[in-house]
C-alpha positions as CSV (number, residue, x, y, z in Angstrom):
1,X,0.0,0.0,0.0
2,X,1.1,3.6,-0.5
3,X,-0.1,6.9,0.9
4,X,-0.4,9.7,-1.6
5,X,-2.4,13.0,-2.1
6,X,-4.3,13.4,-5.3
7,X,-6.0,16.4,-6.8
8,X,-9.4,16.8,-8.4
9,X,-8.3,15.8,-11.9
10,X,-7.0,12.4,-10.7
11,X,-10.2,11.6,-8.8
12,X,-12.3,12.7,-11.8
13,X,-10.5,10.3,-14.1
14,X,-10.5,7.4,-11.6
15,X,-14.2,7.9,-10.8
16,X,-15.2,8.8,-14.4
17,X,-18.3,6.6,-14.3
18,X,-20.0,9.4,-12.3
19,X,-20.3,13.1,-13.0
20,X,-18.8,14.9,-10.1
21,X,-19.9,18.5,-9.5
22,X,-17.2,19.3,-7.0
23,X,-14.0,17.9,-5.8
24,X,-11.3,18.7,-3.2
25,X,-8.1,17.0,-2.2
26,X,-8.1,13.7,-0.4
27,X,-5.4,11.8,1.4
28,X,-5.8,8.1,0.6
29,X,-4.4,4.6,0.7
30,X,-5.0,2.7,-2.5
31,X,-3.7,-0.5,-4.0
32,X,-0.9,0.1,-6.6
33,X,-2.9,-2.0,-9.1
34,X,-6.6,-1.3,-8.4
35,X,-9.0,-4.0,-9.5
36,X,-11.8,-3.3,-11.9
37,X,-15.0,-5.1,-12.6
38,X,-14.8,-7.3,-15.6
39,X,-15.8,-5.2,-18.7
40,X,-17.2,-7.6,-21.3
41,X,-16.3,-5.2,-24.1
42,X,-13.2,-5.2,-26.2
43,X,-11.5,-1.8,-26.5
44,X,-14.1,0.1,-24.4
45,X,-12.4,3.5,-25.0
46,X,-12.2,3.2,-28.8
47,X,-8.4,3.4,-28.5
48,X,-5.8,3.0,-31.3
49,X,-2.2,4.0,-31.9
50,X,-0.9,7.1,-30.2
51,X,-2.0,10.1,-32.2
52,X,0.8,12.0,-34.0
53,X,-1.1,15.3,-34.1
54,X,-2.8,17.1,-31.2
55,X,-6.2,16.3,-32.5
56,X,-8.2,15.3,-35.6
57,X,-10.5,12.6,-36.9
58,X,-10.9,9.9,-39.5
59,X,-14.3,9.0,-41.1
60,X,-15.3,5.3,-41.5
61,X,-18.3,4.1,-43.4
62,X,-20.8,1.3,-42.5
63,X,-19.2,-2.1,-42.3
64,X,-15.7,-0.8,-41.3
65,X,-13.8,-2.6,-38.6
66,X,-11.0,0.0,-38.4
67,X,-11.8,0.9,-34.8
68,X,-10.3,-2.2,-32.9
69,X,-13.1,-4.3,-31.4
70,X,-15.9,-2.4,-33.0
71,X,-17.9,-2.5,-36.2
72,X,-19.5,0.5,-37.8
73,X,-23.1,-0.6,-38.5
74,X,-24.2,-0.8,-42.1
75,X,-25.5,2.5,-43.4
76,X,-24.0,5.8,-42.4
77,X,-20.5,6.7,-41.3
78,X,-18.9,7.7,-37.9
79,X,-15.9,9.9,-37.1
80,X,-13.1,8.3,-35.0
81,X,-11.7,11.3,-33.1
82,X,-8.3,11.6,-31.4
83,X,-6.9,14.1,-29.0
84,X,-3.4,13.6,-27.5
85,X,-3.3,13.9,-23.7
86,X,0.3,15.1,-23.5
87,X,2.2,18.3,-24.2
88,X,0.3,21.5,-25.2
89,X,-2.7,19.7,-26.6
90,X,-6.3,20.2,-25.4
91,X,-7.3,16.7,-24.3
92,X,-11.0,16.5,-25.1
93,X,-11.2,12.7,-24.7
94,X,-12.4,12.0,-21.1
95,X,-10.8,8.5,-21.3
96,X,-7.6,7.8,-23.3
97,X,-6.9,9.5,-26.6
98,X,-10.0,8.6,-28.7
99,X,-13.7,9.1,-28.9
100,X,-16.4,8.4,-31.5
101,X,-18.8,10.9,-33.0
102,X,-21.8,8.9,-34.2
103,X,-22.3,11.3,-37.1
104,X,-19.7,11.1,-39.8
105,X,-18.2,14.0,-41.8
106,X,-19.2,15.8,-44.0
107,X,-22.8,16.3,-42.8
108,X,-24.8,13.1,-43.1
109,X,-27.4,11.0,-41.2
110,X,-26.4,9.4,-37.9
111,X,-24.3,6.2,-37.9
112,X,-23.7,3.6,-35.2
113,X,-20.9,1.4,-33.6
114,X,-21.6,-2.1,-32.4
115,X,-20.1,-5.1,-30.7
116,X,-21.5,-8.4,-29.6
117,X,-20.6,-9.7,-26.1
118,X,-21.1,-13.1,-24.3
119,X,-23.9,-13.0,-21.7
120,X,-26.0,-15.5,-19.8
121,X,-29.7,-15.6,-20.2
122,X,-31.5,-14.4,-17.1
123,X,-28.6,-12.5,-15.7
124,X,-28.6,-8.7,-15.3
125,X,-26.1,-6.4,-16.9
126,X,-25.3,-2.7,-16.9
127,X,-24.3,-0.8,-20.0
128,X,-22.6,2.5,-19.1
129,X,-20.8,5.2,-21.2
130,X,-19.9,8.8,-21.3
131,X,-21.6,11.0,-23.9
132,X,-21.8,14.6,-25.1
133,X,-23.7,16.4,-27.8
134,X,-21.2,17.8,-30.4
135,X,-22.1,21.4,-30.9
136,X,-20.9,21.4,-34.5
137,X,-23.4,23.0,-36.8
138,X,-26.0,23.2,-34.0
139,X,-27.3,26.0,-31.8
140,X,-26.9,26.0,-28.1
141,X,-30.0,24.4,-26.6
142,X,-30.7,22.1,-29.5
143,X,-30.9,18.4,-28.9
144,X,-29.4,15.3,-30.3
145,X,-30.9,11.8,-29.8
146,X,-29.0,8.7,-29.2
147,X,-30.4,5.1,-29.4
148,X,-28.9,2.5,-27.1
149,X,-29.4,-1.2,-27.8
150,X,-28.4,-3.9,-25.3
151,X,-29.5,-7.3,-26.3
152,X,-33.3,-7.1,-27.1
153,X,-33.6,-3.9,-25.0
154,X,-33.5,-0.5,-26.8
155,X,-33.9,3.0,-25.3
156,X,-33.4,6.6,-26.5
157,X,-31.5,9.3,-24.7
158,X,-31.5,13.0,-25.5
159,X,-28.3,15.1,-25.2
160,X,-28.4,19.0,-25.3
161,X,-25.8,21.2,-26.9
162,X,-24.5,23.3,-24.0
163,X,-21.9,25.4,-25.8
164,X,-19.1,24.1,-23.5
165,X,-15.8,22.7,-24.6
166,X,-15.3,19.0,-25.0
167,X,-12.3,19.5,-22.8
168,X,-14.6,20.3,-19.9
169,X,-15.1,16.7,-18.7
170,X,-17.7,17.8,-16.1
171,X,-20.1,18.5,-19.0
172,X,-20.0,14.9,-20.3
173,X,-22.9,12.8,-19.1
174,X,-22.6,9.3,-17.7
175,X,-25.5,7.3,-19.3
176,X,-26.4,3.9,-17.8
177,X,-28.9,1.2,-18.9
178,X,-29.6,-2.0,-17.0
179,X,-31.1,-5.0,-18.8
180,X,-31.6,-8.7,-18.4
181,X,-30.0,-10.8,-21.0
182,X,-32.2,-13.3,-22.8
183,X,-29.5,-15.3,-24.8
184,X,-25.9,-16.4,-24.7
185,X,-24.8,-13.3,-26.7
186,X,-26.0,-9.7,-26.7
187,X,-25.6,-6.9,-29.3
188,X,-24.3,-3.6,-27.9
189,X,-25.0,-0.7,-30.2
190,X,-24.8,3.1,-29.9
191,X,-26.6,4.9,-32.7
192,X,-27.1,8.5,-33.6
193,X,-30.7,9.6,-34.6
194,X,-29.4,13.0,-35.7
195,X,-30.2,13.7,-39.4
196,X,-28.0,15.6,-41.9
197,X,-25.4,16.9,-39.5
198,X,-21.6,16.6,-39.1
199,X,-21.9,16.6,-35.3
200,X,-23.8,14.0,-33.4
201,X,-23.6,12.4,-30.0
202,X,-19.9,11.8,-29.0
203,X,-19.3,8.7,-26.9
204,X,-16.4,7.3,-24.9
205,X,-15.5,4.9,-22.0
206,X,-18.1,2.2,-22.6
207,X,-18.5,-0.7,-20.2
208,X,-20.8,-3.7,-19.9
209,X,-20.6,-5.5,-16.5
210,X,-22.7,-8.1,-14.8
211,X,-24.6,-6.7,-11.8
212,X,-26.7,-8.0,-8.9
213,X,-30.1,-9.4,-10.0
214,X,-33.2,-7.2,-9.6
215,X,-35.7,-9.0,-7.3
216,X,-38.7,-6.9,-8.7
217,X,-41.0,-7.9,-11.5
218,X,-41.3,-5.2,-14.2
219,X,-39.1,-2.6,-12.5
220,X,-39.7,0.0,-15.2
221,X,-43.5,-0.2,-15.1
222,X,-43.4,-1.3,-18.8
223,X,-46.3,-2.4,-20.9
224,X,-47.1,-2.7,-24.6
225,X,-45.5,-0.1,-27.0
226,X,-47.5,3.1,-26.8
227,X,-49.4,4.0,-30.0
228,X,-49.3,7.8,-29.3
229,X,-46.3,10.0,-28.5
230,X,-47.4,10.4,-24.8
231,X,-50.4,10.1,-22.5
232,X,-51.6,8.4,-19.4
233,X,-54.2,6.1,-17.9
234,X,-55.6,6.4,-14.4
235,X,-56.0,3.2,-12.3
236,X,-57.8,3.1,-8.9
237,X,-56.8,1.3,-5.7
238,X,-56.7,-2.5,-6.1
239,X,-55.9,-2.4,-9.9
240,X,-53.3,-4.8,-11.2
241,X,-53.3,-3.3,-14.7
242,X,-49.6,-2.3,-14.4
243,X,-47.8,-5.7,-14.9
244,X,-46.2,-6.9,-11.7
245,X,-47.6,-4.1,-9.6
246,X,-50.7,-3.5,-7.5
247,X,-52.2,0.0,-6.9
248,X,-52.6,0.2,-3.1
249,X,-56.2,0.4,-1.8
250,X,-57.4,4.0,-1.6
251,X,-56.5,6.6,-4.2
252,X,-55.5,6.2,-7.8
253,X,-52.2,6.6,-9.8
254,X,-51.5,7.6,-13.4
255,X,-49.6,5.2,-15.6
256,X,-47.8,7.5,-18.0
257,X,-46.3,6.6,-21.4
258,X,-43.9,8.4,-23.7
259,X,-42.7,6.7,-26.9
260,X,-39.0,6.9,-27.3
261,X,-39.0,6.7,-31.1
262,X,-39.7,9.1,-33.9
263,X,-40.5,12.8,-33.1
264,X,-41.7,12.2,-29.6
265,X,-40.3,13.8,-26.5
266,X,-39.2,10.8,-24.5
267,X,-39.8,11.9,-20.9
268,X,-39.4,8.4,-19.4
269,X,-35.8,7.9,-18.2
270,X,-36.1,4.2,-18.6
271,X,-38.2,2.5,-21.2
272,X,-41.6,3.9,-22.3
273,X,-43.5,4.1,-19.0
274,X,-43.5,5.9,-15.6
275,X,-46.0,6.1,-12.7
276,X,-47.3,9.4,-11.2
277,X,-48.3,8.5,-7.7
278,X,-51.2,11.1,-7.8
279,X,-54.0,10.1,-10.1
280,X,-56.0,12.5,-12.3
281,X,-58.1,14.5,-11.8
282,X,-56.7,16.1,-8.6
283,X,-56.9,13.7,-5.7
284,X,-54.9,12.6,-2.7
285,X,-51.8,10.6,-3.2
286,X,-51.9,6.9,-4.2
287,X,-49.3,4.1,-4.1
288,X,-47.9,1.2,-6.0
289,X,-46.7,-2.0,-4.3
290,X,-45.2,-5.4,-4.9
291,X,-44.1,-8.2,-2.5
292,X,-40.8,-9.9,-3.0
293,X,-39.1,-13.0,-1.5
294,X,-36.3,-12.0,1.0
295,X,-34.3,-13.8,3.7
296,X,-34.5,-12.6,7.3
297,X,-31.2,-11.0,8.4
298,X,-29.9,-10.2,4.9
299,X,-29.5,-6.6,3.7
300,X,-31.1,-5.2,0.6
301,X,-31.0,-2.0,-1.4
302,X,-34.1,-0.3,-2.9
303,X,-33.2,2.3,-5.5
304,X,-35.4,4.2,-8.0
305,X,-35.6,7.4,-10.1
306,X,-38.0,10.1,-9.0
307,X,-39.1,13.6,-10.0
308,X,-41.7,16.0,-8.7
309,X,-44.4,16.6,-11.3
310,X,-44.8,20.3,-11.7
311,X,-48.4,20.1,-12.6
312,X,-50.6,22.5,-10.6
313,X,-47.6,23.4,-8.3
314,X,-45.3,26.4,-8.1
315,X,-41.6,26.1,-8.7
316,X,-39.9,25.6,-5.4
317,X,-42.9,23.7,-3.8
318,X,-42.3,20.3,-2.4
319,X,-43.9,16.8,-2.8
320,X,-43.3,14.1,-0.2
321,X,-42.9,10.4,-1.1
322,X,-43.1,7.6,1.5
323,X,-40.9,4.6,0.8
324,X,-41.7,1.2,2.5
325,X,-39.3,-1.7,2.3
326,X,-40.3,-4.6,4.6
327,X,-40.8,-3.2,8.1
328,X,-38.7,-0.1,7.2
329,X,-40.4,3.2,6.1
330,X,-38.8,6.6,5.3
331,X,-40.0,9.8,3.7
332,X,-38.1,11.7,0.9
333,X,-38.9,15.2,-0.3
334,X,-38.9,16.2,-4.0
335,X,-38.8,19.9,-5.1
336,X,-40.6,21.2,-8.2
337,X,-37.7,22.7,-10.3
338,X,-39.6,23.8,-13.4
339,X,-37.6,21.6,-15.7
340,X,-39.0,19.3,-18.4
341,X,-39.4,15.6,-17.5
342,X,-37.4,15.1,-20.7
343,X,-34.3,16.5,-18.9
344,X,-33.1,13.2,-17.4
345,X,-30.4,15.1,-15.4
346,X,-33.1,16.5,-13.2
347,X,-34.4,13.1,-12.1
348,X,-33.1,12.0,-8.7
349,X,-31.8,8.6,-7.8
350,X,-33.3,7.7,-4.4
351,X,-31.7,4.8,-2.4
352,X,-32.6,3.1,0.8
353,X,-30.8,0.1,2.4
354,X,-32.6,-2.1,5.0
355,X,-32.3,-5.5,6.6
356,X,-35.2,-7.9,6.0
357,X,-36.8,-9.5,9.0
358,X,-39.0,-12.1,7.2
359,X,-39.2,-14.4,4.2
360,X,-41.2,-11.8,2.2
361,X,-41.0,-8.0,2.1
362,X,-43.5,-5.4,0.9
363,X,-42.1,-2.7,-1.4
364,X,-44.3,0.3,-1.7
365,X,-43.9,3.8,-3.1
366,X,-46.6,6.2,-1.9
367,X,-47.4,9.9,-2.5
368,X,-48.1,12.0,0.5
369,X,-49.3,14.9,-1.7
370,X,-52.9,15.9,-1.0
371,X,-55.5,17.1,-3.6
372,X,-53.2,17.4,-6.6
373,X,-53.1,15.9,-10.1
374,X,-49.3,15.9,-10.1
375,X,-47.3,13.9,-7.5
376,X,-44.0,12.2,-7.3
377,X,-43.2,10.4,-10.6
378,X,-41.2,7.2,-10.3
379,X,-39.3,4.9,-12.7
380,X,-36.6,2.3,-12.9
381,X,-37.0,0.6,-9.5
382,X,-34.2,-1.7,-8.4
383,X,-34.2,-4.1,-5.5
384,X,-31.0,-6.1,-5.0
385,X,-29.4,-7.9,-2.1
386,X,-26.4,-6.1,-0.7
387,X,-23.8,-8.8,-0.3
388,X,-21.2,-8.7,2.5
389,X,-19.4,-6.0,0.6
390,X,-21.1,-2.7,1.7
391,X,-18.6,-0.5,-0.2
392,X,-19.9,-2.0,-3.5
393,X,-22.2,0.9,-4.1
394,X,-22.3,0.2,-7.9
395,X,-23.4,-3.4,-7.2
396,X,-21.0,-5.0,-9.7
397,X,-19.0,-7.1,-7.2
398,X,-16.0,-4.8,-7.3
399,X,-14.8,-1.8,-5.3
400,X,-13.3,0.6,-7.8
401,X,-13.7,4.0,-9.4
402,X,-17.4,3.5,-10.0
403,X,-18.0,3.2,-6.2
404,X,-15.6,6.1,-5.5
405,X,-17.6,8.3,-7.9
406,X,-20.9,7.5,-6.1
407,X,-19.4,8.2,-2.7
408,X,-17.9,11.6,-3.7
409,X,-21.1,12.7,-5.4
410,X,-22.9,12.3,-2.0
411,X,-20.2,14.0,0.1
412,X,-21.5,15.9,3.2
413,X,-24.5,15.7,5.5
414,X,-26.9,13.0,4.3
415,X,-30.3,11.5,5.2
416,X,-30.5,8.1,7.0
417,X,-30.2,5.2,4.6
418,X,-27.9,6.9,2.1
419,X,-25.9,4.1,0.6
420,X,-22.5,5.9,0.6
421,X,-22.8,6.5,4.4
422,X,-20.9,3.3,5.1
423,X,-20.6,3.9,8.9
424,X,-24.2,5.2,9.2
425,X,-23.2,8.4,11.1
426,X,-25.3,10.8,9.0
427,X,-22.3,12.0,7.0
428,X,-20.4,10.9,3.9
429,X,-16.9,12.0,4.7
430,X,-13.3,10.8,5.2
431,X,-14.3,7.9,7.4
432,X,-16.5,6.4,4.6
433,X,-13.8,7.1,2.1
434,X,-11.4,5.1,4.3
435,X,-13.7,2.2,4.5
436,X,-14.1,2.2,0.7
437,X,-10.4,2.3,0.0
438,X,-9.5,-0.4,2.5
439,X,-12.1,-2.6,0.7
440,X,-10.6,-1.8,-2.8
441,X,-10.7,-4.7,-5.3
442,X,-13.0,-7.6,-5.9
443,X,-15.6,-8.5,-3.3
444,X,-14.6,-11.6,-1.4
445,X,-18.1,-13.1,-1.5
């Protein structure tokens, strides 16, 4: 082991799976050769030989295998960018020396890169990568859509041109998508949906890792593919119309849909469906629930995305959400921020760890908002066992930069149950960092 002090840039690169908004200096003890979770992809950073010039690009047409490990999908071209990270160059590649712009030059319709990986049917995986909208030929505030395919699962994410330099790594987004494999191999494809433009979504640092299985049925509240761009259906207490879920007795909820293809605004951060825990028209808050098999004495993590629906509420007003997991119950407060539901960066990831005390546990998400047609909206619910490796915040069986990024992003005073508060003292601080670093490497169980 060695003791060394590192600055913000080091931590940002080590923990590049998370976008960190602030960073200080930390004294730490880390292994000389830190372990990483097994990435199933070949050449996840699109690397090649060391660039001779500071920066530039080469354009490859559909069918090309010039980018080691990757194939450019049939159809349109992509640009393989390089930016040397030494000397006086502006290093605009957040990982290594290479990135891929999914729109080739000169201006053309979006292309794609793909790779097939070995998977096991029924096991759960996480696809994760960094992305940024290339501002070339596009106004600040314009959007660029990116289609993500993992096995038989496909979603669309929207990136916004923010006018910042690609060298500003804090403006790159970490996009993640969890899915369950249904065969022995899975196609991974990143595709631009941007027409007639020389600047599309730029991607880098792609990973596919196996993660802990989700114990919930239909965690994204999915259903059949929506016929219309968006809309909702209201279901009263007792309804089982949302596959896998029951609307708790009492008040109704709204099952929202937003198609992620074509000209639609995809305001579902995962899949095509979300649930608003206040039904329409205005009424008191409702709830959705599901009972899962657990083992008494074992620890579990409930995690989901949430946003306060701004309908009928002023910016700055709050909406409370009650979370029940077994015999544990907590309340979280969401604030109406005035942003669009399509802005996925404004959705919050809420997490709660608890210890089961029986062979089955009720999972319930309940709105405490009275007399309103807009309550907390929820999506992408995860329930996984936390194995005897509490610093594995990323749930991929390794303690590494991904877990470090999660811990640093929650630094400071926290609410009870925050997963990064490893010693449960109400703060994420140097004590928790120490626990994580001592645990660095693969989980022993």
